[in-house]
C-alpha positions as semicolon CSV with decimal commas, in nm:
position;residue;x (nm);y (nm);z (nm)
1;X;14,493;18,146;21,886
2;X;14,133;18,244;21,817
3;X;13,872;18,016;21,854
4;X;13,688;18,083;21,507
5;X;13,791;18,257;21,231
6;X;13,521;18,397;20,953
7;X;13,682;18,511;20,647
8;X;13,577;18,702;20,340
9;X;13,207;18,763;20,452
10;X;12,956;19,048;20,345
11;X;12,919;19,271;20,651
12;X;12,569;19,383;20,675
13;X;12,623;19,618;20,975
14;X;12,575;20,002;21,095
15;X;12,426;20,089;20,753
16;X;12,666;19,952;20,513
17;X;12,799;19,660;20,362
18;X;13,129;19,573;20,357
19;X;13,375;19,242;20,306
20;X;13,580;19,180;20,589
21;X;13,709;18,859;20,832
22;X;13,600;18,848;21,169
23;X;13,793;18,702;21,484
24;X;13,599;18,510;21,749
25;X;13,774;18,447;22,078
26;X;13,607;18,373;22,421
27;X;13,236;18,422;22,303
28;X;13,275;18,825;22,149
29;X;13,407;18,954;21,808
30;X;13,809;19,076;21,926
31;X;13,926;19,201;21,575
32;X;13,706;19,277;21,231
33;X;14,008;19,305;20,951
34;X;14,019;19,292;20,616
35;X;14,245;19,029;20,614
36;X;14,325;18,820;20,928
37;X;14,412;18,498;20,730
38;X;14,765;18,456;20,864
39;X;14,659;18,468;21,224
40;X;14,556;18,118;21,331
41;X;14,242;18,015;21,472
42;X;14,073;17,670;21,569
43;X;13,848;17,691;21,303
44;X;13,823;17,911;21,035
45;X;13,468;17,918;20,766
46;X;13,495;18,063;20,402
47;X;13,202;18,294;20,387
48;X;13,299;18,401;20,055
49;X;12,960;18,450;19,863
50;X;12,790;18,496;20,217
51;X;12,658;18,778;20,386
52;X;12,721;18,799;20,794
53;X;12,431;18,999;21,000
54;X;12,411;18,992;21,350
55;X;12,232;18,756;21,511
56;X;11,809;18,858;21,489
57;X;11,678;19,018;21,820
58;X;11,355;18,897;21,846
59;X;11,158;19,118;22,119
60;X;10,821;18,959;22,108
61;X;10,777;18,588;22,156
62;X;10,542;18,323;22,329
63;X;10,702;17,993;22,393
64;X;10,432;17,861;22,584
65;X;10,636;17,795;22,915
66;X;10,534;17,704;23,216
67;X;10,202;17,536;23,177
68;X;10,148;17,572;22,814
69;X;10,433;17,304;22,717
70;X;10,194;17,087;22,451
71;X;10,195;17,412;22,233
72;X;10,562;17,431;22,253
73;X;10,841;17,508;22,510
74;X;11,167;17,723;22,586
75;X;11,400;17,437;22,433
76;X;11,193;17,347;22,099
77;X;11,096;17,733;22,049
78;X;11,448;17,845;22,072
79;X;11,596;17,600;21,871
80;X;11,362;17,675;21,565
81;X;11,486;18,050;21,617
82;X;11,882;17,952;21,593
83;X;11,743;17,754;21,292
84;X;11,623;18,082;21,191
85;X;11,876;18,334;21,249
86;X;11,741;18,465;21,596
87;X;12,014;18,459;21,838
88;X;11,823;18,668;22,127
89;X;11,448;18,638;22,233
90;X;11,244;18,844;22,498
91;X;10,920;18,624;22,613
92;X;10,624;18,730;22,702
93;X;10,419;18,705;23,037
94;X;10,088;18,495;22,934
95;X;10,162;18,169;23,059
96;X;10,050;17,956;23,346
97;X;10,103;18,051;23,574
98;X;10,164;18,458;23,507
99;X;10,459;18,624;23,503
100;X;10,346;18,904;23,680
101;X;10,559;18,907;23,991
102;X;10,954;18,855;24,092
103;X;10,954;18,517;24,160
104;X;10,786;18,375;23,849
105;X;11,054;18,592;23,639
106;X;11,327;18,407;23,812
107;X;11,155;18,102;23,748
108;X;11,168;18,174;23,437
109;X;11,547;18,209;23,413
110;X;11,561;17,891;23,569
111;X;11,345;17,730;23,314
112;X;11,551;17,866;23,028
113;X;11,943;17,849;23,170
114;X;12,149;17,526;22,987
115;X;11,786;17,465;22,778
116;X;11,743;17,779;22,576
117;X;11,950;17,794;22,260
118;X;11,952;18,125;22,238
119;X;11,996;18,455;22,490
120;X;11,740;18,538;22,626
121;X;11,508;18,794;22,849
122;X;11,177;18,805;22,952
123;X;10,851;19,036;23,023
124;X;10,687;19,113;23,356
125;X;10,338;19,103;23,310
126;X;10,080;19,424;23,435
127;X;9,764;19,309;23,574
128;X;9,519;19,537;23,753
129;X;9,654;19,409;24,053
130;X;10,037;19,423;24,090
131;X;10,111;19,776;24,050
132;X;10,326;19,765;24,363
133;X;10,546;19,474;24,156
134;X;10,596;19,689;23,885
135;X;10,719;19,993;24,091
136;X;10,973;19,751;24,297
137;X;11,081;19,572;23,993
138;X;11,459;19,548;23,936
139;X;11,593;19,732;23,609
140;X;11,783;19,440;23,515
141;X;11,530;19,119;23,632
142;X;11,335;19,207;23,288
143;X;11,320;19,309;22,908
144;X;11,042;19,559;22,997
145;X;10,689;19,534;23,133
146;X;10,406;19,426;22,852
147;X;10,059;19,612;22,933
148;X;9,773;19,408;22,749
149;X;9,547;19,720;22,660
150;X;9,332;19,457;22,491
151;X;9,271;19,089;22,610
152;X;9,456;18,842;22,361
153;X;9,549;18,575;22,562
154;X;9,509;18,492;22,957
155;X;9,363;18,687;23,208
156;X;9,587;18,984;23,138
157;X;9,398;19,285;23,060
158;X;9,447;19,588;23,219
159;X;9,107;19,808;23,200
160;X;9,151;19,999;23,501
161;X;9,247;20,339;23,400
162;X;9,361;20,487;23,702
163;X;9,586;20,156;23,722
164;X;9,754;20,262;23,344
165;X;9,740;20,574;23,461
166;X;10,022;20,496;23,767
167;X;10,187;20,204;23,535
168;X;10,241;20,492;23,270
169;X;10,364;20,728;23,605
170;X;10,585;20,488;23,771
171;X;10,725;20,245;23,518
172;X;11,123;20,170;23,590
173;X;11,186;20,070;23,241
174;X;11,007;20,025;22,851
175;X;10,650;19,935;22,833
176;X;10,544;19,726;22,578
177;X;10,177;19,766;22,503
178;X;9,913;19,513;22,293
179;X;9,679;19,763;22,217
180;X;9,337;19,658;22,073
181;X;8,974;19,794;22,279
182;X;8,816;19,485;22,442
183;X;8,482;19,640;22,416
184;X;8,464;19,721;22,090
185;X;8,557;19,368;21,991
186;X;8,308;19,231;22,197
187;X;8,068;19,418;22,011
188;X;8,204;19,310;21,691
189;X;8,192;18,975;21,830
190;X;7,817;18,986;21,897
191;X;7,742;19,180;21,578
192;X;7,927;18,893;21,375
193;X;7,724;18,642;21,571
194;X;7,424;18,779;21,506
195;X;7,482;18,735;21,144
196;X;7,616;18,418;21,110
197;X;7,572;18,243;21,424
198;X;7,903;18,009;21,581
199;X;8,027;17,981;21,213
200;X;8,193;18,309;21,164
201;X;8,409;18,302;20,819
202;X;8,807;18,378;20,931
203;X;8,726;18,696;20,665
204;X;8,561;18,825;20,946
205;X;8,852;18,842;21,201
206;X;8,991;19,172;21,086
207;X;8,658;19,343;21,114
208;X;8,594;19,182;21,440
209;X;8,995;19,300;21,562
210;X;8,864;19,611;21,375
211;X;9,106;19,930;21,274
212;X;8,883;20,134;21,485
213;X;8,994;19,879;21,811
214;X;9,342;19,944;21,686
215;X;9,333;20,377;21,687
216;X;9,083;20,348;22,016
217;X;9,366;20,183;22,215
218;X;9,695;20,237;22,066
219;X;9,651;20,620;22,051
220;X;9,510;20,586;22,417
221;X;9,821;20,477;22,487
222;X;10,039;20,741;22,265
223;X;9,839;20,990;22,496
224;X;9,974;20,854;22,831
225;X;10,277;20,832;22,746
226;X;10,324;21,167;22,627
227;X;10,102;21,280;22,938
228;X;10,367;21,072;23,161
229;X;10,711;21,097;22,968
230;X;10,677;20,732;22,941
231;X;10,922;20,497;22,743
232;X;10,658;20,311;22,546
233;X;10,678;20,071;22,267
234;X;10,389;19,997;22,129
235;X;10,400;19,637;21,945
236;X;10,266;19,471;21,619
237;X;10,073;19,729;21,445
238;X;9,832;19,630;21,223
239;X;9,714;19,934;21,040
240;X;9,766;20,276;20,812
241;X;9,561;20,495;21,039
242;X;9,774;20,398;21,331
243;X;10,112;20,509;21,155
244;X;9,985;20,866;21,222
245;X;10,089;20,816;21,615
246;X;10,442;20,769;21,518
247;X;10,737;20,954;21,403
248;X;10,905;20,892;21,125
249;X;11,309;20,895;21,128
250;X;11,641;20,794;21,277
251;X;11,495;20,574;21,662
252;X;11,727;20,766;21,839
253;X;11,615;21,004;22,109
254;X;11,256;20,901;22,068
255;X;11,039;20,800;22,347
256;X;10,717;20,675;22,151
257;X;10,810;20,380;21,917
258;X;10,648;20,113;21,714
259;X;10,657;19,778;21,612
260;X;10,577;19,560;21,305
261;X;10,537;19,188;21,281
262;X;10,735;18,986;21,000
263;X;10,356;18,800;20,925
264;X;10,154;19,151;20,897
265;X;10,422;19,240;20,664
266;X;10,404;18,922;20,459
267;X;9,986;18,810;20,466
268;X;9,676;18,984;20,405
269;X;9,288;18,961;20,418
270;X;9,366;18,817;20,036
271;X;9,543;18,513;20,266
272;X;9,256;18,395;20,504
273;X;9,045;18,228;20,236
274;X;9,331;18,000;20,132
275;X;9,502;17,996;20,526
276;X;9,201;18,073;20,785
277;X;9,257;17,973;21,134
278;X;9,654;17,956;21,057
279;X;9,678;18,336;20,990
280;X;9,454;18,413;21,267
281;X;9,585;18,599;21,542
282;X;9,557;18,929;21,753
283;X;9,581;19,178;21,616
284;X;9,473;19,064;21,293
285;X;9,607;19,098;20,909
286;X;9,402;19,305;20,806
287;X;9,409;19,500;20,443
288;X;9,671;19,483;20,188
289;X;9,696;19,869;20,153
290;X;9,730;19,815;20,582
291;X;10,041;19,568;20,515
292;X;10,150;19,803;20,190
293;X;10,186;20,087;20,448
294;X;10,335;19,944;20,724
295;X;10,635;19,836;20,446
296;X;10,667;20,175;20,358
297;X;10,614;20,278;20,725
298;X;10,937;20,055;20,791
299;X;11,143;20,221;20,534
300;X;11,057;20,545;20,659
301;X;11,092;20,546;21,028
302;X;10,781;20,558;21,171
303;X;10,808;20,152;21,237
304;X;11,123;20,112;21,426
305;X;11,159;19,770;21,543
306;X;11,046;19,452;21,344
307;X;11,006;19,113;21,533
308;X;10,785;18,807;21,517
309;X;10,504;18,789;21,820
310;X;10,558;18,388;21,757
311;X;10,254;18,239;21,924
312;X;10,259;17,885;21,840
313;X;9,949;17,630;21,872
314;X;9,864;17,279;21,821
315;X;9,714;17,196;21,485
316;X;9,443;17,030;21,629
317;X;9,390;17,352;21,815
318;X;9,375;17,545;21,494
319;X;9,102;17,344;21,361
320;X;8,856;17,453;21,552
321;X;8,579;17,709;21,445
322;X;8,611;18,076;21,460
323;X;8,571;18,119;21,793
324;X;8,727;17,799;21,960
325;X;9,034;17,825;21,733
326;X;9,305;18,054;21,914
327;X;9,487;18,287;21,798
328;X;9,856;18,310;21,743
329;X;10,090;18,166;21,454
330;X;10,473;18,016;21,491
331;X;10,716;18,249;21,271
332;X;11,066;18,239;21,449
333;X;11,240;17,963;21,220
334;X;11,126;18,207;20,948
335;X;11,118;18,539;21,010
336;X;11,426;18,657;20,884
337;X;11,423;18,461;20,575
338;X;11,081;18,680;20,502
339;X;11,273;18,945;20,545
340;X;11,542;18,884;20,339
341;X;11,227;18,779;20,054
342;X;11,128;19,187;20,099
343;X;11,467;19,288;19,975
344;X;11,480;19,068;19,693
345;X;11,154;19,150;19,578
346;X;11,318;19,509;19,619
347;X;11,062;19,688;19,911
348;X;11,331;19,642;20,199
349;X;11,706;19,695;20,203
350;X;11,931;19,468;20,393
351;X;12,061;19,759;20,580
352;X;11,701;19,833;20,708
353;X;11,670;19,434;20,776
354;X;11,950;19,486;21,011
355;X;11,886;19,820;21,111
356;X;11,505;19,702;21,236
357;X;11,549;19,333;21,340
358;X;11,890;19,388;21,536
359;X;12,006;19,717;21,619
360;X;11,690;19,862;21,727
361;X;11,607;19,616;21,948
362;X;11,928;19,621;22,123
363;X;11,889;20,025;22,168
364;X;11,575;20,029;22,212
365;X;11,549;19,748;22,518
366;X;11,910;19,880;22,629
367;X;12,063;19,545;22,578
368;X;12,441;19,515;22,668
369;X;12,713;19,420;22,370
370;X;12,478;19,289;22,130
371;X;12,269;19,318;21,838
372;X;12,604;19,484;21,610
373;X;12,917;19,354;21,490
374;X;13,159;19,534;21,636
375;X;13,494;19,440;21,805
376;X;13,426;19,366;22,186
377;X;13,014;19,244;22,139
378;X;12,898;18,894;22,175
379;X;12,964;18,752;21,901
380;X;12,581;18,634;21,778
381;X;12,596;18,599;21,402
382;X;12,413;18,442;21,135
383;X;12,574;18,376;20,800
384;X;12,323;18,374;20,543
385;X;12,315;18,301;20,163
386;X;12,125;18,515;19,966
387;X;12,130;18,252;19,663
388;X;12,038;18,012;19,801
389;X;11,704;17,843;19,834
390;X;11,547;17,671;20,165
391;X;11,150;17,520;20,105
392;X;10,942;17,519;20,364
393;X;10,769;17,148;20,448
394;X;10,699;16,939;20,713
395;X;11,035;16,747;20,743
396;X;11,216;17,078;20,847
397;X;11,035;17,238;21,125
398;X;11,164;17,271;21,419
399;X;10,849;17,397;21,622
400;X;10,656;17,150;21,838
401;X;10,307;17,243;21,726
402;X;10,485;17,103;21,370
403;X;10,328;17,335;21,069
404;X;10,395;17,673;20,949
405;X;10,154;17,929;20,751
406;X;10,461;17,914;20,508
407;X;10,452;17,551;20,434
408;X;10,495;17,505;20,081
409;X;10,662;17,882;20,021
410;X;11,062;17,891;19,902
411;X;11,222;18,113;20,058
412;X;11,520;18,279;19,807
413;X;11,779;18,259;20,118
414;X;11,921;17,992;20,311
415;X;12,073;18,028;20,693
416;X;12,408;17,810;20,675
417;X;12,529;17,900;21,011
418;X;12,392;18,068;21,367
419;X;12,606;18,154;21,602
420;X;12,567;18,240;22,002
421;X;12,797;18,396;22,221
422;X;13,077;18,296;21,938
423;X;12,994;17,975;21,920
424;X;12,794;17,770;21,671
425;X;12,449;17,698;21,765
426;X;12,342;17,625;21,414
427;X;12,545;17,494;21,068
428;X;12,425;17,325;20,770
429;X;12,119;17,230;20,910
430;X;12,209;17,062;21,195
431;X;12,168;17,203;21,594
432;X;12,491;17,229;21,822
433;X;12,306;17,030;22,141
434;X;12,620;17,139;22,346
435;X;12,564;17,522;22,256
436;X;12,284;17,721;22,493
437;X;12,224;18,102;22,517
438;X;12,242;18,331;22,797
439;X;12,080;18,536;23,011
440;X;12,055;18,903;22,922
441;X;12,212;19,182;23,088
442;X;12,152;19,545;23,045
443;X;12,253;19,918;23,022
444;X;12,053;20,057;23,284
């Protein structure tokens, strides 16, 4: 007997749409067929009229644990993620203490076990001083090595050329980079202070975190990767110019890949007067022309992956002046709905959304048995009503920080259910407090 049977769903998977039934047992998809209704199951979900997608794999989140848990923690932010159709996440190392050694990595896995609603993995952070930790890293212990080539949050800037060379030359797994040139940013900050004093308007953020600062750093990362044949993934591209660095087409076989984040596909400089610090993030939301170019790059394959860079701060923290308000915004609960809104607007196909947010992260990070609707794979799935609507209001938010830059917007879709390892983690607006995710394993 199957544990669960989903019937008459429209599957969005591997570049096509098809109506099928999906049978689940012992955490995995055991059968996909045109008519499985005669097979017994403990629970049946009639998904007629709904679309079934692989759960989104978000390779870039900041869940703030340990040390910054007044902003968010593994339990709260993973709950928001599951409610938004994210079944797997990869979490960043700029917490307190920094995740820059094997012991800190294992501490985070311990914290997540039995508390995280979604499946999880963690990055080992690079610093100017932990090259031996990187060289000796167990490939199963981390999803990737995170290199802050531009300072963002926390003391993790890697700015010694000889260390960067060594990291790119010897990294045993994928290197993921935050690319902004810190000296250029500091110079731009001083120029802004000279003009405005401490009351720098948030509209200046894309000029301070400028196109030139992004280009200088990302082009350097690509140069290093080509020199050392490094598996490089450049996170959160924000400028049209940077797209020149990446090849179009299918991700298969690429050594160097690029990522866009949902907020950079949604907001532009036109939103700063309305939202101010709410959309202050690093790298910055930039021009409408940049946003539109990145959307095109998603379609042509220069952008291989879409993620969130979910980075919550309290509302009180965000009320500070430009230099005091921290960078980052909460996104995991509304990432997939925002991508489906692009589908409704004719900007992205559903197949493209699934390719960039589900299939490609699994492939790029070598995640084992996830990211697809396939027999034998873990049943990490999200059931979506494309005709439903979901209003973003404070009452519906699951983030610990309690706010969202999307507040007041009504998305043109609704997450009906999210399955994590074959169990209903979220259904009809309710979280299942008995369902937790698992530590990821990798095909390495």
